[in-house]
N, C-alpha and C positions, 0 to 999 in steps of 0.2 A: 619521474619514477613515483609510483604510488607507495605511500607508507601505510602499513597495516598495523593496527593496534593489537594488544594482547587478546582481544576477543575476536580477532579476524576481520575487523571492520576497516574499510579503506578510509583513511583520514581525508577530509576535504582539502583540496589544494590551498596553500596559503597565498599564492599570487598567480591566479589564473584569470582569464577573461570572464565575462558574465556567464556565458554558457557553461564553461568548465566549473565555475563556482557553484552554480545552481545544481548541475548534475552531480557534482561531488557531494554536496550536502544531502541531496535526495538519496544517493547510494549509501551514504553513511546512516541515514535514518532507516532505510530498508534493511541494512545489515544489523542495525540495533534490534529491530523486530525479530529478525532471523535468530540472533543470539538469545534473546529472551525466550523464544519458543523452541530452542534446540534441545535435543536429548530428552524430550518429555513424552510420556505415554498418553493414552486417551484420557485417563482419569485426571492427569495433571493439566491437560489442555482444556478440560471441562470444569476445572475448579473455579469457584467464584470467591469474591471478597465481600463480606458484610451483606448488605441488602441488595447489592448489585447483581444482575444476572450476567454481566460481562465475563467472558472467558478468553483465554489466550487463543483457543481454537476459533472462537468467534472473531477475534481480532484478525487472525490470518485470513479468514474468509471475507470479512468486511473490507480489509485493505486490498484483497484481490479484486473485489467488486469495484472499489474506488479507482484502482489502477485502470481496469477495463473501461469503466464508465467515462473517465476523463480522457484517456489516451486513445481509445478506440471509438467510442460512441460520440463524444463531444468533438475531439480534435479532428477526427477523420470522417465522422458521419456514418460509421458502420452500424449495422443492425446489431441488436443484442445477440451475443453468442452463448453457447452452453456454459455453465448451467443457468445463467441469468435469463435466458430467453423463455424458460419454462415456468417462471415465477409470476404469480399474480401479485404484483407489488402493491396494488390498491387494497387488496385483502390482507396483506402481511408486509408492512413497510420494514420490518426488522428480520425478514427471512434470512438474510446473510448471517446475522448474529446467532440466531437460535438453531438454525438448521445444521450448524457446524457440529453439534452434539451427535448427529447421525453419521458423520464422516470419520474415517480413521485418521490418525496422525499423518500417515503417509499420503492420504488423499488431500488433506488440508495443506500440507507442505508443498505437494506437487502442484495443486491449483494455484497457490500463491506464487511459487517460483516460476511456473509457466507463464502466468499472467504478467509478472514483472519482466520477463524476457520479451514477451510480445510488446509490452509498453515501451521498453527501451528501443526496440526496433521502430515502433511507430513514432516515437519522439525523434529518432534519428532521421526518419523520412521527412518529418515536419521541419527539422532544422535545415535539411538540404533544400527545402521548398519554402523559403521565406525567413528562416531563422526564428529567433525569439519573438519577433513581431508578427509571425504568421497567425492569422485568426482561425479560430475553430470553425468547423463546418456548421455545427449546430448553433442556434441562436436562442437567446432569451426571448420571451414574448414581446419585449419592446424592440427587438431587432438587433440588439447588440450581441457581439460574440467576444468571449475572452481570448486573449492572446496565448500563445504557447508559454510565454514568460509567466503569465498569470496562473496557468494550469500547473506549471512546475512549482511555483511558490505555494499554490494550494496543496499540492501533493506533499511538499515538505511540511507544511503546517499540519496536515492530517496525520502524517506519520509521527511528528513530534508530539502532538497531543496524545495519540494513542500509545506511544512508547512510554509515556508517563504511567498510563494504566498498566501496561505490560510490566513495568517495574514492580508495582504493587502486587499484581497477580503472581508473578514469578516468585517473589519473596514469600508469599503465602503458601506456595506449593512446596518449595524445598529450601527456603532460606537464602537463596542466591540473591545477592545484591550487587549493585554497581551502576553508576551513572543513572 
């Protein structure tokens, strides 16, 4: 049985196998971002803190890109999908961050949620085809490939890092705090 906290986040299981633990922590981190970005309008999603240009909307779009990049492109070797396929990344390495200002809150949330759902399905396929030891289809220049285990831990790290940013951004928008 999944326990859900007061913010609607699924608590990671206390005594699961390695896969259940990794997926539980990843879902918790995803739900934390969802909580921090919930019920905000376009102005709030575009708010910055101090000298940083980082926004909650940019976080949603960036983490959608990260999910797609690792679960679709790296893990399964798929080609870039919209909207990522139309970006000249060499000319604009931070497109995912700053282009979010042109998207509505509904577009940003839908992009992130749809990408998370696709990522969950792609991770499920990989688990059924080799488990956590399954290697990604793409390779680094030296020929090595990360395992699904590495990709999941990297996603947890990416969310945990950016959820700290989301805490500061959300507090600056409306004073909401928590974890």
